[in-house]
C-alpha positions as CSV (number, residue, x, y, z in Angstrom):
1,X,50.4,44.3,74.3
2,X,50.0,43.8,70.7
3,X,53.1,42.9,69.0
4,X,54.0,44.9,66.0
5,X,54.9,42.7,62.8
6,X,57.3,44.7,59.7
7,X,55.6,44.2,56.4
8,X,57.5,42.3,54.5
9,X,58.4,43.4,50.9
10,X,57.9,41.3,47.8
11,X,62.0,41.0,47.8
12,X,62.3,39.7,51.4
13,X,59.8,37.1,51.3
14,X,61.4,35.6,48.2
15,X,64.4,35.6,49.7
16,X,63.0,33.8,52.9
17,X,61.4,31.4,50.4
18,X,65.0,30.8,48.8
19,X,66.0,30.3,52.5
20,X,64.1,27.9,52.8
21,X,64.3,25.9,49.4
22,X,67.9,25.8,49.5
23,X,68.7,23.7,52.8
24,X,69.8,26.4,55.1
25,X,67.6,25.6,58.0
26,X,68.2,27.5,61.0
27,X,69.9,25.1,63.6
28,X,66.7,25.1,65.6
29,X,64.4,24.0,63.0
30,X,66.8,20.8,61.8
31,X,64.9,17.5,61.5
32,X,67.9,15.5,61.7
33,X,68.4,16.5,65.2
34,X,71.9,16.6,64.7
35,X,74.6,19.5,66.1
36,X,74.5,22.3,63.1
37,X,78.5,22.9,61.9
38,X,79.6,26.0,62.5
39,X,78.9,26.8,58.7
40,X,75.6,26.0,59.5
41,X,75.6,28.3,62.7
42,X,77.2,31.2,61.0
43,X,74.2,30.9,57.8
44,X,71.6,31.1,60.3
45,X,72.7,33.6,62.6
46,X,73.3,36.1,59.7
47,X,69.8,35.0,58.0
48,X,68.4,35.7,61.5
49,X,69.7,39.2,61.2
50,X,68.6,40.3,58.2
51,X,65.0,38.8,59.3
52,X,65.0,41.2,61.7
53,X,65.8,43.9,60.4
54,X,64.8,43.5,56.7
55,X,66.5,45.4,53.7
56,X,68.1,48.3,54.3
57,X,65.8,51.6,53.6
58,X,66.7,55.6,53.9
59,X,65.9,55.2,57.9
60,X,69.4,53.4,58.2
61,X,71.8,56.4,58.0
62,X,74.1,54.3,56.1
63,X,71.8,53.5,53.4
64,X,70.3,56.7,53.4
65,X,71.1,57.3,50.0
66,X,70.3,54.0,48.3
67,X,67.2,52.9,49.4
68,X,67.3,49.4,48.6
69,X,64.2,48.5,50.3
70,X,62.5,50.6,47.1
71,X,65.5,49.8,44.7
72,X,64.9,45.7,45.3
73,X,61.4,44.9,43.5
74,X,61.8,41.3,43.8
75,X,64.8,38.8,44.5
76,X,66.0,37.1,41.6
77,X,66.3,33.0,41.8
78,X,69.7,31.6,43.2
79,X,72.3,31.1,40.0
80,X,72.4,27.3,38.5
81,X,75.7,26.1,37.9
82,X,76.9,26.8,34.3
83,X,76.1,24.5,31.6
84,X,78.4,24.0,29.0
85,X,76.8,27.4,26.7
86,X,77.2,29.5,29.3
87,X,81.4,29.0,30.2
88,X,81.5,29.6,26.3
89,X,80.1,32.8,26.6
90,X,82.7,33.4,28.8
91,X,85.3,32.2,27.6
92,X,86.9,35.8,25.9
93,X,85.6,37.0,29.4
94,X,88.6,40.2,30.8
95,X,89.4,40.5,27.4
96,X,89.7,43.9,28.0
97,X,93.2,43.0,30.6
98,X,94.6,40.5,27.9
99,X,97.6,42.9,27.9
100,X,97.8,42.9,31.3
101,X,99.2,39.3,31.4
102,X,98.0,38.2,34.5
103,X,96.7,35.0,35.8
104,X,92.8,34.4,34.9
105,X,90.8,33.0,37.8
106,X,87.0,32.4,36.3
107,X,83.9,32.6,37.7
108,X,80.6,31.8,36.0
109,X,77.4,32.5,37.3
110,X,79.0,32.5,40.3
111,X,80.7,29.5,40.0
112,X,84.2,28.5,39.6
113,X,85.5,27.4,36.3
114,X,88.4,25.7,36.3
115,X,89.0,24.9,32.4
116,X,89.1,28.7,32.1
117,X,91.3,29.4,34.6
118,X,95.2,29.7,34.4
119,X,96.4,27.6,37.2
120,X,99.5,25.8,35.9
121,X,103.3,27.5,37.9
122,X,101.4,28.7,41.1
123,X,104.5,30.8,42.9
124,X,106.2,28.9,45.6
125,X,103.9,30.1,48.6
126,X,100.8,30.6,46.6
127,X,98.1,28.7,46.8
128,X,94.1,28.9,45.6
129,X,91.2,26.9,46.3
130,X,87.1,27.4,45.1
131,X,85.0,28.5,48.4
132,X,82.7,25.9,47.4
133,X,85.3,23.0,47.8
134,X,86.5,24.7,51.2
135,X,82.8,25.1,52.7
136,X,82.3,21.6,52.0
137,X,85.1,19.7,53.4
138,X,84.4,22.3,56.4
139,X,87.9,24.1,56.5
140,X,87.9,24.8,60.6
141,X,90.8,27.1,60.1
142,X,88.8,29.4,57.5
143,X,85.7,28.9,59.9
144,X,86.9,30.6,62.6
145,X,88.2,33.7,60.4
146,X,85.3,34.1,58.0
147,X,83.4,37.3,58.6
148,X,85.8,38.3,61.4
149,X,88.4,40.7,59.3
150,X,86.3,43.1,60.0
151,X,82.9,42.3,62.2
152,X,80.0,44.2,61.1
153,X,75.9,43.9,61.0
154,X,75.5,45.2,57.3
155,X,72.6,43.7,56.4
156,X,74.4,43.5,52.9
157,X,77.3,41.4,54.4
158,X,74.9,39.2,56.6
159,X,72.6,38.3,53.1
160,X,75.9,37.3,51.4
161,X,76.9,35.6,54.6
162,X,73.6,33.4,54.5
163,X,73.7,32.5,50.9
164,X,77.7,33.0,50.4
165,X,78.1,30.2,47.5
166,X,81.6,30.3,45.5
167,X,84.8,32.6,44.9
168,X,88.3,32.4,45.8
169,X,89.9,31.2,48.8
170,X,94.2,32.3,48.4
171,X,97.0,32.3,50.6
172,X,100.0,34.4,49.9
173,X,102.8,32.8,52.0
174,X,105.5,34.8,54.3
175,X,107.7,36.9,51.9
176,X,106.5,35.6,48.9
177,X,105.5,37.6,45.8
178,X,103.0,37.1,42.9
179,X,105.1,37.6,39.9
180,X,101.9,38.6,38.4
181,X,98.6,40.3,38.9
182,X,95.8,37.9,39.8
183,X,93.0,38.4,38.0
184,X,89.3,37.5,39.8
185,X,87.0,37.6,36.4
186,X,83.5,37.3,37.7
187,X,81.3,36.7,34.6
188,X,77.3,36.8,34.3
189,X,75.9,34.6,31.2
190,X,72.3,36.3,31.7
191,X,71.2,33.0,30.6
192,X,68.2,33.8,32.8
193,X,67.3,36.1,35.5
194,X,69.5,34.7,38.8
195,X,71.7,36.3,41.8
196,X,75.0,36.0,42.7
197,X,76.5,35.4,46.3
198,X,80.2,35.9,45.7
199,X,82.4,35.3,48.6
200,X,86.3,35.1,49.2
201,X,89.0,35.4,51.0
202,X,92.6,36.3,51.0
203,X,95.4,35.5,53.1
204,X,98.2,37.7,52.9
205,X,101.5,36.2,55.0
206,X,103.9,38.6,57.0
207,X,105.8,40.4,54.1
208,X,104.1,39.1,51.5
209,X,103.3,41.1,48.1
210,X,100.1,41.0,45.6
211,X,98.2,42.9,43.1
212,X,95.0,41.3,42.7
213,X,91.9,42.6,39.9
214,X,88.5,41.8,40.9
215,X,86.2,42.6,37.3
216,X,82.9,42.1,37.1
217,X,81.2,41.7,33.7
218,X,78.7,40.2,31.2
219,X,76.5,39.8,28.8
220,X,74.5,43.1,28.0
221,X,71.9,43.5,29.9
222,X,72.3,40.7,32.3
223,X,69.3,40.5,34.4
224,X,70.7,39.7,37.3
225,X,71.5,40.5,41.1
226,X,75.0,40.2,42.2
227,X,76.2,40.4,46.1
228,X,79.7,40.2,46.1
229,X,82.4,40.0,49.0
230,X,85.6,40.2,49.3
231,X,87.9,39.7,53.0
232,X,91.5,39.9,53.0
233,X,93.5,39.8,56.1
234,X,97.2,41.8,55.7
235,X,99.8,40.4,58.0
236,X,102.5,42.8,59.1
237,X,105.0,44.4,56.6
238,X,102.9,42.6,53.8
239,X,101.7,45.0,50.2
240,X,98.2,44.6,48.5
241,X,96.7,46.4,45.5
242,X,93.4,45.6,44.8
243,X,91.4,46.9,41.8
244,X,87.9,46.2,41.5
245,X,86.4,47.1,38.4
246,X,82.2,47.5,37.9
247,X,81.9,46.9,34.0
248,X,78.7,46.3,31.6
249,X,76.7,43.0,32.0
250,X,78.4,42.9,35.7
251,X,74.3,43.1,37.3
252,X,71.2,45.2,36.6
253,X,71.9,45.6,41.0
254,X,75.6,45.2,42.4
255,X,76.3,44.9,45.6
256,X,79.8,44.7,46.9
257,X,81.7,44.8,50.1
258,X,85.1,44.6,51.1
259,X,86.3,43.9,54.5
260,X,90.3,44.5,54.9
261,X,92.6,44.4,58.0
262,X,95.6,45.9,58.2
263,X,99.1,45.0,59.9
264,X,102.0,46.7,61.7
265,X,104.1,48.4,58.6
266,X,101.9,47.2,55.7
267,X,100.0,48.5,52.8
268,X,97.0,48.5,50.7
269,X,95.8,50.3,47.9
270,X,92.6,50.1,46.8
271,X,90.7,51.5,43.1
272,X,87.0,51.1,42.7
273,X,86.5,51.9,38.9
274,X,82.6,52.0,37.9
275,X,80.8,52.3,34.2
276,X,78.1,49.7,34.6
277,X,75.3,48.2,36.3
278,X,71.9,50.2,37.2
279,X,72.8,50.0,40.8
280,X,76.0,49.9,42.6
281,X,76.5,49.9,45.8
282,X,80.7,49.4,46.8
283,X,81.1,48.9,50.8
284,X,84.6,49.3,52.3
285,X,85.2,48.5,55.6
286,X,89.0,48.8,56.2
287,X,91.0,48.9,60.0
288,X,94.2,49.6,60.6
289,X,95.7,47.1,63.5
290,X,99.2,47.7,63.4
291,X,101.3,51.1,63.4
292,X,102.9,52.8,60.7
293,X,100.9,51.0,58.1
294,X,99.6,53.1,54.9
295,X,96.6,52.7,52.9
296,X,95.2,54.6,50.0
297,X,91.4,53.9,48.8
298,X,91.1,56.1,45.1
299,X,87.9,55.3,42.9
300,X,86.5,56.9,39.7
301,X,82.7,56.3,38.9
302,X,81.3,57.1,35.2
303,X,77.8,57.1,35.0
304,X,75.0,57.9,32.3
305,X,71.2,57.7,32.0
306,X,69.7,56.2,35.1
307,X,72.4,55.1,36.8
308,X,73.0,55.0,40.6
309,X,76.6,54.2,42.3
310,X,76.8,54.5,46.0
311,X,80.3,54.7,46.9
312,X,80.5,53.9,51.2
313,X,83.7,53.6,53.0
314,X,84.5,53.3,57.0
315,X,88.7,53.5,57.8
316,X,88.9,52.6,61.3
317,X,92.5,53.9,62.8
318,X,93.1,51.5,65.7
319,X,96.7,51.7,65.9
320,X,99.1,54.9,66.1
321,X,101.7,56.5,63.1
322,X,99.3,55.1,60.2
323,X,98.4,57.2,56.8
324,X,95.3,56.9,55.0
325,X,94.3,58.6,52.0
326,X,91.1,58.4,50.3
327,X,90.7,60.4,46.9
328,X,87.2,59.8,44.4
329,X,86.0,61.0,41.6
330,X,82.5,60.5,39.9
331,X,81.5,62.1,36.2
332,X,77.5,62.4,36.0
333,X,75.4,62.9,32.9
334,X,72.0,62.7,32.2
335,X,69.9,61.6,35.4
336,X,72.5,59.7,37.3
337,X,72.9,59.9,40.4
338,X,76.0,59.3,42.8
339,X,76.9,59.0,46.6
340,X,79.8,58.9,48.5
341,X,79.6,58.4,52.4
342,X,83.2,58.1,53.6
343,X,84.1,58.4,57.3
344,X,87.7,58.3,59.0
345,X,87.5,56.7,62.5
346,X,90.4,57.4,65.1
347,X,90.2,55.7,67.9
348,X,91.7,57.0,71.4
349,X,95.1,55.0,71.2
350,X,95.8,55.8,67.3
351,X,97.6,58.7,67.9
352,X,99.5,60.4,65.5
353,X,97.3,59.4,62.9
354,X,97.2,61.1,59.6
355,X,94.2,60.9,57.8
356,X,92.9,63.0,54.4
357,X,89.9,62.5,52.6
358,X,88.7,64.0,49.3
359,X,85.5,63.4,46.8
360,X,84.7,65.1,43.5
361,X,81.8,65.3,41.5
362,X,81.7,66.6,37.8
363,X,77.6,67.4,37.0
364,X,77.2,67.2,32.7
365,X,73.8,67.5,33.0
366,X,71.4,69.7,34.9
367,X,69.3,66.5,36.0
368,X,72.2,64.7,37.7
369,X,72.3,64.3,40.6
370,X,75.7,64.3,43.6
371,X,75.7,63.5,47.2
372,X,78.9,63.8,49.2
373,X,79.2,63.1,52.9
374,X,82.9,62.5,54.4
375,X,82.8,62.3,58.1
376,X,85.2,62.2,60.4
377,X,85.1,60.9,64.4
378,X,88.3,61.3,65.8
379,X,88.8,60.1,69.7
380,X,92.6,61.5,69.6
381,X,94.0,64.3,70.5
382,X,97.3,64.0,68.2
383,X,96.4,63.7,64.7
384,X,96.6,65.6,61.2
385,X,93.1,64.4,59.8
386,X,91.0,66.6,57.1
387,X,88.3,66.1,54.7
388,X,86.4,67.9,51.8
389,X,83.8,67.7,48.9
390,X,83.1,69.1,45.9
391,X,80.3,69.6,43.3
392,X,80.2,71.3,39.8
393,X,80.0,71.9,36.4
394,X,83.3,71.6,33.7
395,X,85.1,74.7,34.2
396,X,83.9,77.4,31.6
397,X,87.4,79.3,31.4
398,X,89.6,76.3,30.6
399,X,87.3,75.2,27.9
400,X,87.3,78.5,26.4
401,X,90.8,78.3,26.2
402,X,90.7,75.0,24.8
403,X,88.3,76.2,22.6
404,X,90.4,78.7,21.6
405,X,93.1,76.8,20.3
406,X,90.9,75.0,17.7
407,X,89.6,72.2,19.5
408,X,86.3,71.6,19.0
409,X,83.8,71.7,22.0
410,X,82.7,68.0,22.7
411,X,86.2,67.1,22.6
412,X,87.4,69.6,24.8
413,X,85.0,68.5,27.2
414,X,86.6,65.1,26.7
415,X,89.9,65.9,27.4
416,X,88.7,67.6,30.5
417,X,86.7,64.8,32.0
418,X,89.7,62.5,30.5
419,X,91.7,64.6,33.2
420,X,89.6,64.6,36.0
421,X,89.8,60.6,36.2
422,X,92.8,60.7,35.6
423,X,94.1,62.2,38.5
424,X,92.7,59.6,40.7
425,X,93.8,56.6,38.0
426,X,97.2,57.9,38.4
427,X,97.6,56.6,41.7
428,X,97.3,52.9,40.6
429,X,101.0,51.7,40.4
430,X,100.9,48.9,37.2
431,X,101.1,50.9,34.4
432,X,99.8,48.7,32.1
433,X,96.6,49.0,34.4
434,X,96.3,52.7,34.2
435,X,96.2,52.7,30.9
436,X,93.9,50.1,29.8
437,X,91.5,51.8,32.5
438,X,91.9,55.1,30.8
439,X,91.3,53.5,27.4
440,X,88.0,52.4,28.9
441,X,87.2,56.5,30.0
442,X,87.7,56.9,26.1
443,X,85.1,54.4,25.1
444,X,82.7,56.0,27.5
445,X,83.3,59.4,26.4
446,X,82.9,58.2,22.8
447,X,79.8,56.8,23.8
448,X,78.7,59.9,25.4
449,X,79.3,62.0,22.4
450,X,77.7,59.4,20.2
451,X,74.7,59.4,22.2
452,X,74.6,64.0,22.3
453,X,74.7,63.3,18.8
454,X,71.8,61.0,18.7
455,X,69.7,63.3,21.4
456,X,70.4,66.4,19.7
457,X,69.2,64.7,16.3
458,X,65.9,63.5,17.6
459,X,65.2,66.8,19.7
460,X,65.8,68.5,16.6
């Protein structure tokens, strides 16, 4: 019987060539005859998973609305270590959040830049290391945990594991509290087309508390592909707030995977803010393993032009008496496309689960598209779970109300859009960060209004 071979796309062939050129050979092919390290085996198994499946396409249910095989026409070469010029361009990275007074940890083209980072006077119980250094040293404790926080067969995760480079390895010790937010800044210098595979790992010990801000930015029009992954292990009684900002210059193609395990009596708050990149896929996998944990996932996306943003999440309730809330808002203009796929899973022993999910899309153009797909998968009988989805245009009655009180039409639209997005942003505990994100919303609205005026003049 003849074997059927899958035809490889240009991007898939280039990824295979980069794998061989980078020296990450499969253990069975290593010419030295030496035993492979656990890292070698981990990378090889992940790459084999990609080789066997190829890039995900619309026939894969989880990627139905984001056909990566079609969207990723080629694979950019792996980013080279940043030179002095690239680091100089990154000197003002994260300036939009300067008022937050956070501890800055900067990565340029995927590589840790200690000279641009704030590493002085670390709080007791707090440590931060470069992932690249940890991988070289072969830390056995990390190797045992990496990829195990929420195991998945996802291909984007597999590619990140195969090619993972630098990132942050953070530990907050038992009972420790970070006195100020920790801001992880990933800057793309746009010196040349490049691919970045960033990998970070956070361990929150018992009763620890921290706020993590993760922002991806760079030079306008940066021709790069980003595949970033963050794993967070939250012990019993710990509290973590994580805010991810995907802004201008974050990469023409931006894939992000967040894996979180939440212990008993712990709290995890997540906020995804997206206003940049041509194609964005934010994946969130949360596994609630301890009783009476509380999880809140929120997000807001502002899309225009031909932007495509996909938010896909799975909240897996394994333990009983836990609460989860998911609220996502998407604003779509021009010919943009927004996707939301959310699933709440309740395992048989996760009784007394309270899970609610809502996704809302605001369409500002007749050519914009929104795909909302919330799901429940329940295997317990004593639960309170629900989901909802809406998509529509601005409320004409509210617009009329504002205009009747002398507010110009465009300003009235902006006020309603700000209120729509602000409902999600209000879930962020840090007041200064809420204000900064709403300021970015105002900037986006001003650009939209300016663009609308330009288009109107061109049409006339």
